[in-house]
C-alpha positions in Angstrom: 45.8 -32.3 -21.9 43.1 -32.6 -24.5 43.6 -30.1 -27.3 39.9 -30.2 -28.1 38.9 -29.4 -24.6 41.6 -26.7 -24.3 40.4 -25.0 -27.5 36.8 -25.1 -26.3 37.5 -23.8 -22.8 39.8 -21.1 -24.2 37.2 -20.0 -26.7 34.6 -20.0 -24.0 36.8 -17.7 -21.9 37.5 -15.4 -24.8 33.8 -15.2 -25.7 33.0 -14.4 -22.0 35.4 -11.4 -22.1 34.0 -10.1 -25.4 30.4 -10.7 -24.3 30.8 -9.0 -20.9 33.2 -6.1 -21.0 32.8 -2.8 -22.7 34.6 -2.3 -26.0 35.9 1.0 -27.6 32.3 2.4 -27.9 31.5 2.0 -24.3 29.2 -0.9 -24.2 29.6 -4.7 -24.6 28.8 -7.2 -27.4 26.5 -8.9 -24.9 24.4 -5.7 -24.6 24.0 -5.6 -28.4 23.2 -9.4 -28.6 20.5 -9.2 -25.8 18.9 -6.1 -27.4 18.9 -7.8 -30.8 16.7 -10.7 -29.5 14.4 -8.3 -27.6 15.9 -8.7 -24.1 16.9 -5.5 -22.2 20.5 -5.7 -20.9 19.1 -4.0 -17.7 16.2 -4.9 -15.4 14.8 -1.4 -16.0 15.1 0.5 -19.3 17.5 3.3 -20.2 20.7 2.1 -18.6 19.4 1.6 -15.1 18.7 -1.3 -12.8 20.7 -4.5 -12.6 23.0 -5.1 -15.5 21.9 -8.5 -16.8 24.7 -8.7 -19.3 27.3 -8.4 -16.5 25.8 -11.2 -14.3 25.3 -13.5 -17.3 28.7 -12.8 -18.7 30.5 -13.3 -15.3 28.9 -16.7 -15.1 30.2 -17.7 -18.5 33.5 -16.1 -17.6 33.9 -18.2 -14.4 33.1 -21.4 -16.3 35.6 -20.6 -19.0 38.3 -19.6 -16.6 37.9 -22.7 -14.5 37.9 -25.1 -17.5 40.9 -23.4 -19.1 42.9 -23.4 -15.9 42.1 -27.1 -15.4 43.2 -28.1 -18.9 46.4 -26.0 -18.8 47.2 -27.2 -15.3 47.6 -30.8 -16.5 50.7 -30.0 -18.5 51.7 -26.4 -17.4 50.9 -26.0 -13.7 52.9 -22.8 -13.5 51.1 -21.2 -16.3 47.8 -22.3 -14.8 48.6 -20.6 -11.6 49.4 -17.3 -13.4 46.5 -17.5 -15.8 44.5 -14.9 -13.7 47.2 -12.3 -14.4 47.0 -12.8 -18.1 43.2 -12.7 -18.1 43.2 -9.6 -15.9 45.6 -7.8 -18.3 43.3 -8.7 -21.2 40.2 -7.5 -19.4 41.8 -4.2 -18.4 43.2 -3.5 -21.8 40.2 -4.8 -23.8 38.7 -1.4 -24.6 42.1 -0.1 -25.7 42.8 -3.2 -27.8 39.4 -3.0 -29.6 40.0 0.7 -30.3 43.4 -0.1 -31.9 41.8 -3.1 -33.8 39.4 -0.7 -35.5 42.3 1.0 -37.2 43.0 -2.3 -38.9 39.4 -3.3 -39.5 38.7 0.1 -41.1 42.1 0.4 -42.8 40.6 1.3 -46.2 37.6 3.1 -45.0 36.9 6.6 -46.3 34.5 9.4 -45.3 31.6 8.4 -43.1 32.6 4.7 -43.2 35.7 5.5 -41.1 33.8 7.5 -38.4 32.6 6.1 -35.1 30.7 7.9 -32.3 31.0 7.2 -28.6 27.4 7.6 -27.6 27.5 6.6 -24.0 29.8 9.5 -23.0 27.7 12.1 -24.8 25.3 14.6 -23.2 23.4 17.8 -24.2 22.2 20.6 -21.9 19.3 22.3 -23.6 17.4 25.5 -22.9 14.1 26.3 -24.7 12.8 29.8 -24.3 9.2 30.9 -24.4 9.8 32.5 -27.8 11.1 29.2 -29.2 14.7 30.1 -29.3 16.7 27.0 -28.3 20.3 26.4 -27.4 21.9 23.0 -26.8 25.4 22.6 -25.4 26.7 19.1 -26.2 29.7 17.1 -25.1 30.5 14.7 -27.9 33.3 12.2 -28.8 33.9 11.0 -32.4 36.7 8.9 -33.8 38.0 8.9 -37.3 39.6 5.5 -38.1 40.2 6.4 -41.7 43.5 7.4 -43.2 42.2 10.8 -44.4 40.9 13.8 -42.5 37.1 14.3 -42.6 34.9 17.3 -42.5 31.8 16.2 -40.5 28.4 17.9 -40.1 26.9 17.1 -36.7 23.2 17.4 -35.6 21.9 16.0 -32.3 18.3 14.7 -32.1 17.0 15.8 -28.8 13.6 14.2 -29.0 15.0 10.7 -29.9 17.6 11.1 -27.1 14.8 11.8 -24.6 13.1 8.5 -25.4 9.9 9.1 -23.2 7.4 9.5 -26.1 4.4 9.8 -23.8 5.7 12.9 -22.1 4.7 16.5 -23.2 8.4 17.4 -23.2 9.0 14.9 -26.0 6.6 16.8 -28.3 8.4 20.1 -27.5 11.8 18.6 -28.2 10.5 17.0 -31.3 9.6 20.5 -32.7 13.1 21.8 -32.1 15.0 22.5 -35.4 18.7 22.9 -34.6 21.3 24.1 -37.0 24.1 21.7 -37.7 27.7 22.3 -36.7 30.8 21.5 -38.7 34.0 20.0 -37.3 37.2 18.6 -38.7 38.6 15.3 -37.5 42.2 14.4 -38.5 43.3 11.1 -39.9 43.3 8.5 -37.2 42.1 11.3 -34.9 39.6 11.8 -32.1 37.3 14.8 -31.5 36.3 15.3 -27.9 34.8 18.6 -27.0 31.8 20.9 -26.3 29.7 22.2 -29.2 27.0 24.8 -29.2 23.9 24.2 -31.3 21.2 26.8 -31.9 17.7 26.6 -33.3 14.0 27.2 -33.0 11.2 25.2 -31.4 7.9 25.3 -33.3 6.0 24.2 -30.2 8.0 26.0 -27.5 7.8 24.9 -23.9 9.8 27.0 -21.4 12.1 24.3 -20.2 15.7 23.4 -19.7 17.5 20.2 -18.8 20.1 17.6 -19.7 20.0 14.6 -21.9 22.5 11.6 -22.0 23.3 9.1 -24.7 22.6 11.6 -27.5 21.3 10.3 -30.9 23.6 12.0 -33.4 23.2 12.6 -37.2 26.7 12.7 -38.8 27.2 13.7 -42.4 30.5 13.4 -44.3 30.7 14.3 -48.0 27.0 14.1 -48.5 26.6 10.7 -46.8 24.7 10.6 -43.5 24.6 8.1 -40.7 22.3 8.4 -37.6 24.2 7.0 -34.7 21.8 5.5 -32.2 23.0 2.2 -30.7 19.6 1.9 -29.0 20.8 0.0 -25.9 17.6 0.0 -23.7 
């Protein structure tokens, strides 16, 4: 068994898992990497079509698994036969493990630096009346990895969440001015729930609907972060 080949094949297998499967925020490192170089992770935009990351990642995964099993099998045939069980356990617990790892990675984080937002599970149902009065009912999940409780100010951006900028509805949603909502998130805590946002549309268009993957402005102690992972 060559130690160099074993390290390479094991690293390739680990990279494939990290590249392919969703972490604690609900998408994969591969999605982020492809988006960063201008390649959509999907054959059509906005999380639809064939998931390119998955197919590419599974190819790397198969190569890494084959090479690792081959190298281990030379000295530890029993371990090689059971390698699939170990790998399956890692894959199934990957999201959970990355979530717990964040408590270590953000051990000393305070305020907004300790807050993460799970965008891909978010949604907002909106209702814009003819007089401009607007209500948005949003399901949101935020995590506080910091060691202190935080008081957060949340404000969804309906227009940026809609994404179709050449649509008349985009202009109507862009004119909506919602009022922020305050929530408390305990130390090492998670907020998951439904919040009501109210406001006014300057260019009202009598319409209602539902948006997914909400762009969210989060403020803590005067510091703001707009969470938009922008996975096309």
